[in-house]
C-alpha positions in Angstrom: 99.8 89.4 126.6 96.1 88.8 126.0 96.3 90.0 122.4 99.4 87.8 121.8 97.6 84.9 123.3 94.5 85.4 121.1 96.8 85.7 118.0 98.5 82.4 118.9 95.2 80.7 119.5 93.9 82.0 116.2 96.9 80.8 114.3 96.6 77.4 116.0 93.1 77.1 114.5 94.3 77.8 111.0 95.9 75.3 108.7 99.4 76.0 107.2 97.7 76.5 103.8 95.3 79.1 105.3 98.1 80.9 107.0 100.2 80.9 103.8 97.2 82.2 101.8 96.5 85.0 104.2 100.1 86.2 104.1 100.2 86.1 100.3 96.8 88.0 100.0 98.3 91.1 101.6 101.3 91.3 99.1 101.2 93.7 96.1 102.6 92.4 92.8 106.2 93.5 93.4 106.4 92.0 96.8 104.7 88.8 95.6 107.4 88.3 93.0 110.2 88.7 95.6 108.3 86.3 97.9 108.1 83.6 95.2 111.8 84.0 94.3 112.7 83.6 97.9 110.6 80.5 98.2 112.2 79.0 95.1 115.7 79.6 96.5 114.9 78.1 99.9 112.8 75.1 98.9 114.6 72.5 96.7 111.4 70.7 95.7 109.7 73.8 94.4 110.3 74.3 90.7 109.3 76.3 87.7 107.2 74.8 84.9 105.7 75.9 81.6 102.4 73.9 82.0 100.4 71.9 84.5 99.9 68.1 84.8 99.0 65.6 87.5 101.3 63.3 89.4 100.7 59.5 89.7 99.2 59.9 93.2 96.8 62.6 92.1 98.8 65.4 93.8 99.5 68.4 91.5 102.9 67.9 90.0 102.8 71.2 88.2 100.3 73.7 89.5 100.0 76.7 87.2 98.7 80.1 88.2 96.7 80.1 84.9 94.9 76.9 85.7 92.0 78.7 87.4 89.1 79.9 85.3 85.7 80.9 86.9 82.7 78.6 86.6 80.2 81.4 86.8 79.6 83.4 83.6 80.4 87.2 83.9 77.5 89.3 82.5 79.1 92.5 81.4 82.8 91.9 81.1 85.3 89.1 80.7 87.9 88.1 83.3 91.3 86.7 82.6 92.8 85.9 86.0 96.3 84.7 85.3 99.8 86.2 84.9 99.7 86.1 81.1 98.5 89.6 80.2 98.8 91.5 77.0 102.4 92.6 77.7 104.5 89.9 76.1 107.8 91.4 77.3 109.0 90.3 80.7 108.7 93.7 82.2 106.4 95.8 84.4 103.9 98.5 83.6 105.0 100.8 86.4 103.3 104.0 87.4 104.4 106.8 89.7 101.8 107.2 92.4 103.3 109.5 94.9 107.0 110.1 95.6 107.7 109.7 99.3 107.9 113.2 100.7 110.6 112.2 103.2 112.6 110.3 100.7 112.6 113.4 98.5 114.0 115.5 101.4 116.6 112.8 102.1 117.7 112.9 98.5 118.2 116.7 98.7 120.1 116.2 101.9 122.7 114.3 99.9 123.4 117.5 97.9 123.4 119.8 100.9 127.1 119.5 101.8 126.3 118.4 105.4 128.5 115.5 106.6 129.1 113.5 109.7 127.1 114.4 112.8 125.5 117.4 111.0 124.1 115.1 108.3 122.8 112.6 111.0 121.1 115.5 112.8 119.5 116.8 109.6 118.2 113.3 108.8 116.7 113.1 112.3 115.0 116.5 111.8 113.6 115.3 108.4 112.2 112.2 110.1 110.4 114.5 112.6 108.7 116.6 109.9 105.0 115.8 109.4 103.5 114.7 106.1 102.2 118.2 105.5 105.7 119.6 105.7 105.6 121.1 109.2 108.1 120.5 112.1 105.8 120.6 115.1 108.4 119.6 117.7 110.2 122.3 119.6 114.0 122.5 119.1 114.8 121.8 122.8 113.0 118.4 122.8 114.6 117.6 119.4 118.0 118.3 120.8 117.3 116.0 123.8 116.1 113.2 121.4 119.2 113.6 119.2 121.4 113.1 122.3 119.4 110.1 123.5 118.8 108.3 120.2 121.8 109.3 118.1 124.3 109.8 121.0 125.2 113.1 119.5 125.7 116.0 122.0 124.6 119.3 120.4 122.8 122.5 121.3 119.4 123.9 120.4 121.2 126.7 118.5 123.1 124.2 116.3 120.0 122.2 115.6 118.2 125.5 114.6 121.1 126.2 112.3 120.8 122.8 110.6 117.0 123.3 110.4 117.6 126.5 108.4 119.5 124.4 105.8 116.5 122.1 105.5 114.2 125.0 105.1 116.0 125.9 101.9 115.0 122.5 100.4 112.1 122.0 98.0 109.2 122.4 98.4 109.7 125.9 99.7 108.2 126.3 103.2 109.2 122.8 104.4 110.4 122.6 107.9 108.4 125.5 109.2 107.2 125.5 112.8 103.9 127.2 112.0 101.8 128.7 109.2 103.3 132.1 109.6 106.9 130.8 109.2 105.8 128.6 106.3 104.4 131.6 104.4 107.3 133.8 105.3 109.8 131.3 103.9 107.9 131.1 100.6 107.8 134.9 100.3 111.5 135.4 101.0 112.4 132.8 98.4 110.6 134.9 95.7 112.0 137.9 93.8 111.2 140.9 95.9 108.6 143.3 94.7 106.7 146.1 96.5 103.6 143.9 96.8 105.7 141.0 98.3 107.4 143.3 100.7 104.1 144.6 101.9 102.9 141.0 102.2 105.9 140.1 104.3 105.3 143.1 106.6 101.7 141.9 107.1 102.8 138.4 108.0 105.7 139.5 110.2 104.0 142.2 112.2 100.2 141.8 111.7 99.7 138.0 111.4 96.9 137.9 114.0 95.0 140.7 112.3 95.5 138.9 109.0 94.2 135.6 110.4 91.1 137.3 111.7 90.5 139.2 108.5 90.7 142.6 110.3 91.7 144.4 107.1 90.8 147.9 108.4 93.2 147.6 111.3 96.0 146.5 108.9 95.4 149.5 106.6 95.3 151.9 109.6 98.5 150.6 111.2 100.5 150.2 108.0 99.2 153.1 106.0 98.4 150.9 103.0 95.6 151.8 100.7 92.9 149.3 99.9 94.4 148.5 96.5 97.9 148.0 98.1 96.4 145.7 100.7 94.5 143.7 98.1 97.7 143.2 96.1 99.6 142.1 99.2 96.8 139.7 100.1 96.8 138.2 96.6 100.5 137.4 97.1 99.7 135.6 100.4 96.7 133.6 99.3 98.6 132.1 96.4 101.2 130.7 98.7 101.1 127.0 99.7 100.0 126.4 103.3 100.8 122.7 103.1 104.2 122.3 101.5 104.2 118.5 102.1 101.3 118.1 99.8 97.6 117.5 100.2 96.6 114.5 102.2 93.5 112.7 100.9 91.1 111.7 103.7 90.5 108.2 102.4 94.1 106.9 101.8 97.7 107.9 101.9 100.2 106.0 99.8 104.0 106.5 100.0 105.1 104.2 97.3 107.3 105.7 94.5 106.2 103.1 91.9 103.5 100.6 91.7 102.6 97.8 89.4 98.8 97.6 88.8 97.3 94.3 89.9 94.5 94.7 87.4 94.0 96.4 84.1 90.6 97.4 82.9 89.8 98.3 79.3 86.5 99.6 78.0 85.8 98.3 74.5 82.5 99.7 73.2 80.9 99.5 76.6 82.3 96.1 77.5 84.6 96.2 80.5 87.5 93.7 80.1 89.6 93.0 83.1 93.1 91.4 83.0 95.9 90.8 85.4 99.1 92.1 83.7 102.0 89.8 83.0 104.7 90.1 85.7 108.0 88.3 86.3 106.6 85.5 88.4 107.3 82.0 87.1 104.7 79.3 86.9 105.2 76.9 89.8 105.1 73.2 90.4 106.1 70.6 93.0 109.0 68.7 91.5 108.0 65.2 92.5 110.8 63.5 90.7 113.3 65.6 92.7 111.3 65.1 95.9 111.4 61.2 95.4 115.1 61.4 94.8 115.6 63.3 98.0 113.3 61.0 99.9 115.2 57.8 98.7 118.5 59.4 99.6 117.3 60.4 103.0 115.9 56.9 103.7 119.3 55.3 103.1 121.3 57.7 105.1 121.7 55.6 108.3 120.8 56.9 111.8 120.1 60.4 110.5 117.6 59.0 108.1 114.6 59.9 110.2 115.6 63.5 110.5 116.4 63.7 106.7 113.1 62.1 105.8 111.3 64.6 108.1 113.1 67.5 106.5 112.2 66.4 102.9 108.5 65.8 103.9 108.4 69.3 105.4 109.8 70.9 102.3 107.4 68.9 100.1 104.4 69.9 102.2 105.6 73.5 102.2 106.0 73.5 98.4 102.4 72.1 98.0 101.0 74.6 100.4 102.8 77.5 98.7 101.6 76.5 95.2 98.0 76.1 96.3 98.2 79.4 98.3 99.2 81.2 95.1 96.3 79.6 93.3 93.9 80.6 96.0 95.3 84.1 96.1 94.5 84.6 92.4 91.1 83.1 92.9 90.3 85.5 95.8 91.7 88.5 94.0 89.5 87.7 91.0 86.3 87.2 93.0 86.9 90.4 94.9 87.7 92.6 91.9 84.7 91.1 90.0 82.4 92.1 92.9 83.8 95.6 93.0 83.3 96.0 89.3 79.7 94.7 89.6 79.0 97.1 92.4 80.7 100.2 90.9 79.9 99.3 87.2 78.6 102.8 86.2 81.8 104.5 87.6 84.1 102.2 85.7 82.4 103.0 82.4 83.7 106.6 82.3 85.4 107.4 85.6 82.8 109.9 86.8 83.2 109.9 90.6 79.7 111.1 91.2 78.6 107.7 90.0 80.5 106.0 92.8 78.0 104.2 95.1 78.4 104.0 98.8 80.3 100.8 99.4 81.9 99.3 102.5 83.9 96.1 103.0 80.8 94.4 104.2 79.1 94.9 100.8 81.9 93.1 99.0 82.2 90.4 101.6 78.5 89.6 101.2 78.8 89.4 97.4 81.8 87.1 97.5 81.0 85.0 100.5 84.4 86.0 102.0 85.2 87.4 105.4 85.5 91.2 105.8 89.1 90.7 107.0 89.9 88.8 103.8 88.4 91.7 101.6 90.5 94.1 103.7 93.7 92.2 102.9 92.8 92.0 99.2 92.1 95.7 98.9 95.2 96.8 100.8 98.0 98.1 98.5 96.3 96.8 95.3 95.8 99.0 92.3 93.7 98.9 89.1 94.7 100.7 85.9 91.8 102.2 83.9 91.4 104.4 80.8 91.0 107.4 83.1 93.8 106.7 85.7 95.4 104.3 88.2 93.4 103.9 91.4 94.1 102.1 94.7 91.2 99.7 95.4 90.6 101.6 98.7 89.4 104.6 96.5 86.2 102.8 95.7 85.1 102.4 99.3 83.2 105.2 101.1 80.3 105.7 103.4 76.9 106.6 102.2 74.1 109.0 102.9 70.6 109.5 101.5 69.3 112.4 99.3 66.0 114.1 99.8 64.4 111.6 97.5 65.8 108.7 99.5 68.5 107.6 97.0 71.8 106.6 98.4 74.9 108.6 97.4 78.5 108.3 98.5 80.2 110.8 100.7 82.7 111.4 97.9 79.8 112.8 95.8 78.6 115.1 98.6 82.2 116.4 99.1 82.4 117.2 95.4 79.1 119.1 95.4 80.2 120.9 98.7 83.5 121.9 97.1 81.8 123.2 93.9 79.3 125.2 96.0 82.1 126.9 97.9 84.1 127.6 94.7 81.0 129.3 93.3 80.2 131.4 96.3 80.6 135.2 96.5 84.0 135.6 98.2 83.0 139.0 99.6 80.2 137.2 101.5 81.3 133.5 101.8 78.8 130.9 102.9 78.7 129.8 106.5 78.3 126.1 107.3 74.6 126.8 108.1 74.1 128.4 104.6 76.0 125.5 103.0 73.5 123.1 104.6 70.7 125.1 102.8 72.6 125.1 99.5 73.1 121.3 99.7 69.5 120.8 100.6 68.4 122.8 97.6 70.5 120.4 95.5 68.8 117.4 97.0 71.4 116.5 99.7 70.2 116.3 103.2 73.2 116.9 105.4 73.6 118.2 109.0 75.7 121.3 109.8 78.3 119.2 111.7 78.6 117.0 108.7 79.2 119.9 106.5 81.9 121.2 108.9 83.5 117.7 109.0 83.6 117.4 105.2 84.8 121.0 104.8 87.7 120.3 107.1 88.6 117.0 105.3 88.7 119.0 102.1 91.1 121.5 103.8 88.6 124.4 103.2 88.7 127.1 106.0 85.7 128.5 107.7 83.7 131.3 106.0 85.5 134.2 107.8 88.8 132.9 106.5 87.6 132.6 102.9 86.5 136.3 102.8 88.2 138.5 100.3 88.4 142.2 100.0 
């Protein structure tokens, strides 16, 4: 109740225009288009227009998104903040970012042959699978939830049977309850060879010894030679322990397609930023139609006051919406300009080691905007560059200092850490303490607990688990 009261109090302190602008700031390009179409359908005084002009009373009769141009000169690149980009065709430049893992499983469910209650149960199981591909809920609790939420009476044995169907989906290993089952599912899906049969024997009967790298015990109990064990281990280490895909520690996006909000070109060292053309019409307040409605409402008898109030409300709403769109473009421009200024070296060639430590506060200070506003701008927005499409969140990271006192981003340290582990002797992998020394020799002063934290975020196991025969 306290949170709700604070939210109501906050909204009471904001003007309708501010509220409208805040809502529009959060929308990515595709959703903005739909939002404008909806507003055009619902508000009769809001109209499309090819250009902008002023009304008799000084109010904007036709407010175009392309009216805005920055007053301050841009030193190292030009900015075109409007919806008239290079693409002259009324279509999107769409990019596949990451197919939704669960949507992919649902699509495969459509080809599974399951129908009725069984399909509903399968869909419920898919919804319970974590993003990394594992089902971490026990079958009994799942059965109870299916009865409670879907009103389908079933048994744990039947739920297990349907889970087995899902475990045949791609990627192989999905729906496993633990790492052992995940690896076993992948091995059994492969063509059987002596090496794979030995690998399956290890996972099925000696998983604890395998996990603890007790190779001598495995050879003693199975009768395998060192070479046979090595071949079996090679089969296991090339399996995928995360069938749902790797999860980046900085962001997770589940969109199938995105439209970049910005396009950055590098022409002989000059960074040129544009906002691509998208199917959003130029907007205006149709004052002629508004006057017509107002005159009609004023002469409609006893209901005239209500009609006049309605028309005024629609007129105000249209003006707020047009101005909010304009402010949105202005805010997006200023924010992206500040990010480009801050990360200029990175945007020249895409070398992530050139990313500087940057937090929301840095961009808020450069733009004069609130941190909450920067957060809304950054959320679900993308930039297309010559070296890939990036969410704006990608450019934000914490910072640390090197031995020489220079600031570096945590992303750079993670890259150096990953490279150091890749280059280690796998027969004698580096401990976290030894990695601290290696990083220190390369100029990065990092504590052991920080190394452990970054190693875990990179999904790299401890030294004992990285040891090879």
